[in-house]
DRENPADREN-660100 format. One record per atom (N, C-alpha, C): residue number from 1; residue in one letter; atom name; x, y, z. Coordinates in steps of 0.02 Angstrom, whole numbers, always signed. Each point is the difference from the previous one (the first is absolute). Layout:
BEGIN
PT:NUM:a:CA:X:Y:Z
...
//
This chain:
BEGIN
PT:1:m:N:+507:+2604:-1971
PT:1:m:CA:-2:-17:+71
PT:1:m:C:-71:+11:+28
PT:2:k:N:-32:+54:-21
PT:2:k:CA:-68:+13:+23
PT:2:k:C:-47:-55:-23
PT:3:y:N:+9:-24:-61
PT:3:y:CA:-42:-53:-27
PT:3:y:C:+7:-64:+42
PT:4:d:N:+60:-16:+20
PT:4:d:CA:+12:-60:+41
PT:4:d:C:-37:+4:+66
PT:5:r:N:+1:+58:+33
PT:5:r:CA:-35:+9:+64
PT:5:r:C:-75:-6:-10
PT:6:d:N:-26:+31:-53
PT:6:d:CA:-71:-3:-14
PT:6:d:C:-22:-72:-15
PT:7:e:N:+40:-35:-37
PT:7:e:CA:-15:-70:-16
PT:7:e:C:+0:-42:+63
PT:8:h:N:+48:+11:+44
PT:8:h:CA:+3:-37:+63
PT:8:h:C:-61:+15:+43
PT:9:r:N:-18:+63:+4
PT:9:r:CA:-59:+21:+39
PT:9:r:C:-64:-31:-29
PT:10:s:N:-6:+2:-65
PT:10:s:CA:-60:-28:-31
PT:10:s:C:-3:-75:+10
PT:11:r:N:+56:-34:+0
PT:11:r:CA:+1:-72:+13
PT:11:r:C:-22:-13:+72
PT:12:d:N:+22:+41:+47
PT:12:d:CA:-21:-8:+70
PT:12:d:C:-75:+10:+7
PT:13:y:N:-27:+51:-34
PT:13:y:CA:-72:+13:+4
PT:13:y:C:-40:-58:-30
PT:14:r:N:+25:-26:-55
PT:14:r:CA:-35:-57:-32
PT:14:r:C:-1:-60:+47
PT:15:e:N:+55:-13:+34
PT:15:e:CA:+3:-56:+47
PT:15:e:C:-51:+9:+56
PT:16:v:N:-4:+60:+27
PT:16:v:CA:-47:+14:+54
PT:16:v:C:-72:-8:-25
PT:17:l:N:-14:+26:-58
PT:17:l:CA:-68:-5:-28
PT:17:l:C:-19:-73:-13
PT:18:l:N:+47:-40:-24
PT:18:l:CA:-14:-71:-11
PT:18:l:C:-15:-35:+66
PT:19:k:N:+39:+15:+51
PT:19:k:CA:-12:-31:+65
PT:19:k:C:-68:+20:+28
PT:20:m:N:-18:+64:-8
PT:20:m:CA:-65:+23:+24
PT:20:m:C:-56:-34:-39
PT:21:q:N:+9:-9:-65
PT:21:q:CA:-51:-33:-41
PT:21:q:C:-9:-72:+22
PT:22:e:N:+56:-35:+13
PT:22:e:CA:-4:-69:+22
PT:22:e:C:-35:-5:+68
PT:23:s:N:+15:+46:+45
PT:23:s:CA:-32:+0:+65
PT:23:s:C:-75:+12:-6
PT:24:a:N:-19:+46:-44
PT:24:a:CA:-71:+15:-10
PT:24:a:C:-36:-61:-29
PT:25:e:N:+32:-34:-48
PT:25:e:CA:-31:-59:-29
PT:25:e:C:-8:-56:+52
PT:26:q:N:+50:-8:+42
PT:26:q:CA:-5:-51:+53
PT:26:q:C:-55:+18:+49
PT:27:a:N:-7:+63:+18
PT:27:a:CA:-52:+21:+46
PT:27:a:C:-69:-12:-30
PT:28:l:N:-8:+16:-64
PT:28:l:CA:-64:-12:-33
PT:28:l:C:-16:-74:-3
PT:29:h:N:+50:-41:-12
PT:29:h:CA:-10:-73:-2
PT:29:h:C:-21:-26:+68
PT:30:v:N:+32:+22:+53
PT:30:v:CA:-17:-22:+68
PT:30:v:C:-71:+24:+18
PT:31:n:N:-16:+62:-17
PT:31:n:CA:-67:+26:+14
PT:31:n:C:-54:-40:-37
PT:32:a:N:+14:-19:-62
PT:32:a:CA:-47:-40:-38
PT:32:a:C:-9:-69:+32
PT:33:q:N:+53:-29:+25
PT:33:q:CA:-5:-65:+33
PT:33:q:C:-41:+6:+64
PT:34:l:N:+11:+52:+38
PT:34:l:CA:-37:+10:+62
PT:34:l:C:-74:+12:-14
PT:35:a:N:-15:+38:-51
PT:35:a:CA:-69:+13:-18
PT:35:a:C:-36:-63:-22
PT:36:s:N:+34:-42:-37
PT:36:s:CA:-32:-62:-23
PT:36:s:C:-6:-49:+58
PT:37:a:N:+45:+2:+48
PT:37:a:CA:-4:-44:+57
PT:37:a:C:-60:+17:+44
PT:38:d:N:-20:+63:+2
PT:38:d:CA:-57:+20:+39
PT:38:d:C:-65:-27:-28
PT:39:h:N:-2:-17:-64
PT:39:h:CA:-61:-21:-32
PT:39:h:C:-2:-75:-13
PT:40:d:N:+46:-37:+26
PT:40:d:CA:-1:-73:-9
PT:40:d:C:-48:-32:+49
PT:41:g:N:-29:-55:-21
PT:41:g:CA:-43:-38:+45
PT:41:g:C:-73:+21:-7
PT:42:i:N:-40:-23:+48
PT:42:i:CA:-72:+12:-1
PT:42:i:C:-15:+66:+35
PT:43:r:N:-46:+37:-29
PT:43:r:CA:-21:+63:+31
PT:43:r:C:-74:-6:+17
PT:44:y:N:-17:+20:+59
PT:44:y:CA:-69:-3:+23
PT:44:y:C:-29:+71:+2
PT:45:d:N:-62:+6:-23
PT:45:d:CA:-35:+64:+2
PT:45:d:C:-54:-7:+53
PT:46:y:N:+11:+29:+57
PT:46:y:CA:-48:-5:+54
PT:46:y:C:-54:+52:-9
PT:47:d:N:-61:-22:+1
PT:47:d:CA:-57:+45:-10
PT:47:d:C:-35:+8:+67
PT:48:d:N:+3:+60:+27
PT:48:d:CA:-30:+13:+66
PT:48:d:C:-75:+16:-4
PT:49:s:N:-26:+1:-61
PT:49:s:CA:-70:+18:-8
PT:49:s:C:-48:-56:+23
PT:50:s:N:+26:-60:+14
PT:50:s:CA:-43:-56:+20
PT:50:s:C:-32:+13:+68
PT:51:d:N:+30:+40:+42
PT:51:d:CA:-29:+14:+66
PT:51:d:C:-56:+53:-4
PT:52:l:N:-12:+29:-58
PT:52:l:CA:-53:+49:-8
PT:52:l:C:-68:-33:-12
PT:53:m:N:-1:-63:-17
PT:53:m:CA:-63:-35:-13
PT:53:m:C:-35:-23:+62
//
């Protein structure tokens, strides 16, 4: 009987850990998409040193 309870508990913990892992992977994927979206397109480097001449 004790083994059955432990097995049930361990199954519950595994399910929770799997859900947390999936959530973390989704969050990392979304963060990677956002980071790459910030760097799309043309980037301009403004040089303010031209007014020193």
